[in-house]
N, C-alpha and C positions, 0 to 999 in steps of 0.2 A: 825034702832035705833030711838027711840022716847023718849026723856028725858025731863021731867018737874020736877024741883026740888024746894025745899024750897027757894033756892036762886033766883028763878024767871027766871033763864036762861033755855031756851028750845032749843034743837038742834034736828032737824029732818033730817035724812039722806035719800037720794034717789039716785038711779043709773040712769044716763042719758047717754046712750051709753057708751063710754069709761071713763066717768067721774063720780066720787062720788061727789054729791052736798050736802053740809051741810047748811041747812037753820037755821040760828041762830036768836033767838028772845029774847030780854031783854038786860040788861047791862052786859058787860064783865068786871069783876073786880076781885080783889084779892080773894074775897069769892068764885068765881065760875070759874075762868079761867082754873082751872085744868080739868073741864068738857070739855071745848073746846079742850084743849090739847089732852085729851083721845080720843075724837071723831075724831080729825084730824089724830092722830097716827093710829087709827083703820082703817080709810079710806086709808091711805098710805100703811099700812101693808096688806090690802086686795088685793093689787096689781093693784089698779086703776092707769091708766096712768096719769090722771088729777084729782086733788082734788080742788073743788070750795067751798070757804067759803063765803056764801051769808050773808053779814052784813046789808042788806037792812032794817031789822026790829030791828037793834041794835041802841040804843040811845046814848050809852056811852061806851068808852073803856078806862080803866085806864092803867097805866104803866105796871102792871102785865099782863093785857090782851095783850098789845103790845108785851111784852116779849114772851108771849105764841105764838103769830103769828110769831115772828122771829125764835124761836126754831122750830116751825112747818116748816118754810121755809127751815131751815138747814136740818131737817130730810127728807123732800121731796127731796131735792137735793141729799142727800146720797142714796136715793132709785130711783133716776132718775124719779121722779114724778113731774109734773108741778103743783105748788100751785098757784091758782088764787083767787083773792078777788073780791067780788062785793060790791062796796061802792057807796051809793047814798046820804048819809048824809053829808052836808057841814061841820058839826062839826067834824065828824070822818076824813073826807078828810083833814081838817085843822090840826088835830093832827098828821096825817101821814106826812103831808108836813113839819110841824115844826120840827118833829123828824128826818126828812130826809128819812123816810121809803116809802114815796110816789113813789120815784124812784127805790126802791128796789123790791117792789111787782108789779106783773102784776095786774092792776086794771081794772075792767070792770063795765059797767053801768047796766047790767042785767045778770042773770045766763045763759041764752041761749047764749049770746055772749061769756061769760067766757068758757062755754063748748066747743064752736067752736074755741075759741082762737082768735077771731076777735072782734075789738071794734065796 
């Protein structure tokens, strides 16, 4: 899947061993969060044991984007899929911390560590 839309959000999916890795570029907001949701659902439904959402190239996530990540985590749990986030932006990490989501998600510094499940 390679998606570039008018909203400026791009999601590139790649398979790395047992993991589906979604490289997200742009801002995740109310205008395009549905694209992220669809990509994560597709990765979960494909049967991947691990889905990594790489937010390294994301500059901003609004409340709708955060909600999308939470819904994705619930769906992953229902399918016994590990959902892991790659977060390197201090701003996104701060938003996750303020909302209490930093402790809810498995957060990694890079996609390779997320695929392996080790920090």
